[in-house]
C-alpha positions as CSV (number, residue, x, y, z in Angstrom):
1,M,20.5,-22.7,25.8
2,D,20.5,-20.6,29.0
3,L,20.1,-16.9,28.1
4,T,20.7,-15.8,31.7
5,A,24.2,-17.1,31.6
6,P,26.8,-14.3,31.8
7,K,28.2,-14.8,28.4
8,Y,24.8,-14.4,26.7
9,S,23.6,-11.5,28.9
10,K,26.3,-9.2,27.6
11,Y,25.3,-10.0,24.0
12,L,21.6,-9.3,24.7
13,V,22.5,-6.0,26.2
14,L,24.7,-5.1,23.3
15,F,22.0,-6.1,20.8
16,G,19.4,-4.0,22.7
17,A,21.8,-1.0,22.7
18,V,22.5,-1.3,19.0
19,T,18.8,-1.6,18.2
20,V,17.9,1.5,20.1
21,A,20.8,3.4,18.5
22,L,19.7,2.3,15.1
23,F,16.1,3.6,15.6
24,A,17.3,6.8,17.1
25,T,19.7,7.4,14.2
26,L,16.9,6.8,11.7
27,D,14.7,9.4,13.3
28,Y,17.7,11.8,13.6
29,F,18.2,11.8,9.8
30,N,14.5,12.1,9.1
31,P,14.0,15.8,8.0
32,G,10.4,15.8,9.1
33,R,7.3,16.8,7.3
34,S,5.3,20.0,7.1
35,R,1.9,21.1,5.8
36,T,0.8,24.7,5.0
37,E,-2.7,26.0,4.7
38,L,-3.4,29.6,3.5
39,N,-5.9,32.2,2.5
40,S,-5.2,35.5,0.8
41,L,-4.0,37.2,4.0
42,F,-2.1,34.7,6.1
43,E,-0.8,31.2,6.4
44,I,-0.7,28.5,9.1
45,R,2.0,25.8,9.0
46,V,2.4,22.6,11.0
47,T,5.7,20.8,11.1
48,D,6.4,17.3,12.4
49,Q,10.0,16.9,13.3
50,P,11.3,13.6,14.8
51,I,13.6,14.4,17.7
52,F,14.4,11.0,19.2
53,Y,13.2,7.4,19.0
54,M,9.4,7.7,18.8
55,Q,9.3,11.3,19.9
56,H,8.1,14.1,17.6
57,R,8.0,17.9,18.0
58,Y,5.0,19.5,16.4
59,S,5.3,23.2,15.7
60,F,2.5,25.5,14.6
61,E,3.6,28.7,12.9
62,T,2.0,31.6,11.1
63,R,3.0,34.5,8.8
64,L,1.2,37.1,6.8
65,A,1.0,36.6,3.0
66,G,4.1,37.8,1.3
67,E,6.3,37.7,4.5
68,S,9.3,35.4,4.6
69,N,9.7,34.7,8.3
70,W,7.4,32.3,10.2
71,R,6.3,33.1,13.8
72,L,5.9,30.2,16.2
73,I,2.4,29.9,17.7
74,R,2.9,26.7,19.7
75,S,5.2,23.7,19.9
76,H,4.4,20.3,21.4
77,V,6.4,17.2,22.0
78,Q,4.5,13.9,21.6
79,D,5.7,10.3,22.1
80,D,3.1,8.8,19.7
81,P,3.2,10.3,16.2
82,F,0.1,12.0,14.8
83,G,-0.7,12.5,11.1
84,I,-0.3,16.2,10.3
85,D,-2.5,15.7,7.3
86,D,-5.4,14.9,9.6
87,S,-4.9,18.0,11.8
88,P,-7.9,20.4,11.3
89,I,-6.8,23.8,9.9
90,G,-9.3,26.3,8.6
91,F,-10.1,29.9,7.7
92,P,-13.8,30.8,8.3
93,T,-13.0,34.4,7.1
94,E,-10.0,36.3,5.8
95,D,-9.0,37.5,9.3
96,I,-9.9,34.4,11.3
97,G,-8.0,31.1,11.3
98,Y,-7.7,28.0,13.5
99,F,-6.0,24.7,14.0
100,A,-6.7,21.7,16.3
101,F,-4.2,19.1,17.4
102,G,-4.3,16.4,20.1
103,N,-6.1,18.1,23.0
104,L,-5.7,21.7,21.8
105,F,-7.8,24.1,19.6
106,A,-6.3,27.5,18.7
107,V,-8.0,30.4,17.0
108,T,-6.8,33.9,15.8
109,K,-9.2,36.7,14.9
110,D,-6.4,39.1,13.7
111,R,-4.6,37.2,11.0
112,G,-2.2,35.4,13.3
113,S,-1.1,38.3,15.5
114,S,-2.6,36.8,18.6
115,W,-4.0,33.4,19.4
116,Q,-6.5,32.0,22.0
117,F,-6.3,28.4,23.1
118,F,-8.8,25.9,24.3
119,D,-7.4,22.7,25.9
120,Y,-10.2,20.3,26.5
121,T,-8.4,18.6,29.4
122,E,-8.3,21.9,31.3
123,D,-11.1,24.1,29.9
124,S,-14.1,21.7,29.8
125,E,-16.0,19.7,32.4
126,W,-15.7,16.6,30.3
127,G,-11.9,17.0,30.0
128,R,-11.5,17.6,33.8
129,L,-13.4,14.4,34.5
130,N,-11.7,12.2,31.8
131,G,-8.2,13.7,31.4
132,Y,-6.2,13.1,28.3
133,T,-8.0,10.1,27.0
134,A,-9.0,11.3,23.5
135,I,-7.8,13.4,20.6
136,I,-9.6,16.0,18.5
137,T,-10.4,14.3,15.3
138,S,-12.4,17.1,13.6
139,A,-13.0,20.8,14.1
140,V,-15.0,23.0,11.8
141,V,-15.9,26.7,12.3
142,E,-18.2,28.4,9.9
143,E,-18.3,32.1,8.7
144,D,-21.0,32.9,11.2
145,G,-18.8,31.8,14.2
146,N,-20.7,28.5,14.8
147,G,-18.7,25.4,14.9
148,E,-18.3,21.8,16.1
149,M,-15.4,19.8,17.5
150,K,-15.4,16.0,17.9
151,L,-13.1,13.9,20.1
152,K,-12.3,10.2,19.7
153,N,-11.0,7.9,22.4
154,F,-7.7,6.3,21.6
155,H,-9.3,2.8,21.4
156,E,-13.0,3.5,21.0
157,G,-15.2,5.6,18.9
158,E,-16.4,9.2,19.3
159,V,-16.6,10.1,23.0
160,A,-17.2,13.8,23.2
161,R,-18.5,16.7,21.2
162,F,-18.2,20.5,21.7
163,T,-19.9,23.4,20.1
164,T,-19.0,27.1,19.7
165,S,-20.7,30.2,18.6
166,D,-17.8,32.6,18.8
167,F,-15.3,31.1,16.3
168,G,-13.8,28.7,18.8
169,V,-12.8,31.2,21.5
170,T,-15.1,29.3,23.9
171,W,-16.5,25.8,23.6
172,K,-19.3,24.0,25.5
173,D,-19.9,20.3,26.0
174,A,-22.5,18.8,23.9
175,A,-23.9,15.3,23.7
176,P,-21.9,13.0,21.4
177,N,-24.8,12.4,19.1
178,E,-26.9,15.5,19.7
């Protein structure tokens, strides 16, 4: 059977087009998922919305307790889906909250009114040397402002670690196993 023959080629192209359309349609009808974390003063929500075959839009939003409208903090389109349940979100104090996702850490010190961002690919020496080769797998900031963030390579183990003493406004490179 010669699959390069003209009569078979058109069937292979048709089969490919139908397959792509099927997967795109399945994502189109997927309503997405969301996760909300809150303290007594404000909330942080992350939503994973499929937008096309294997593409997802992740939106991070905030609102004060008792309000009905969400305010967008940041949105990001990603080809490879991440688990939103694994995204670090925390509240070291009633006024301070943070989230981490992919290569980004964000912190608010005023209940979500303003946010500061740390992108390890741009804001750290390690990131400038290695580019987007890892994702943030954990980030914890304590009540005293000290914290730790760990990055994992896509195919290897832990590759970088950062520490903060100002609630995550700034981070410094630390040895992976320090």
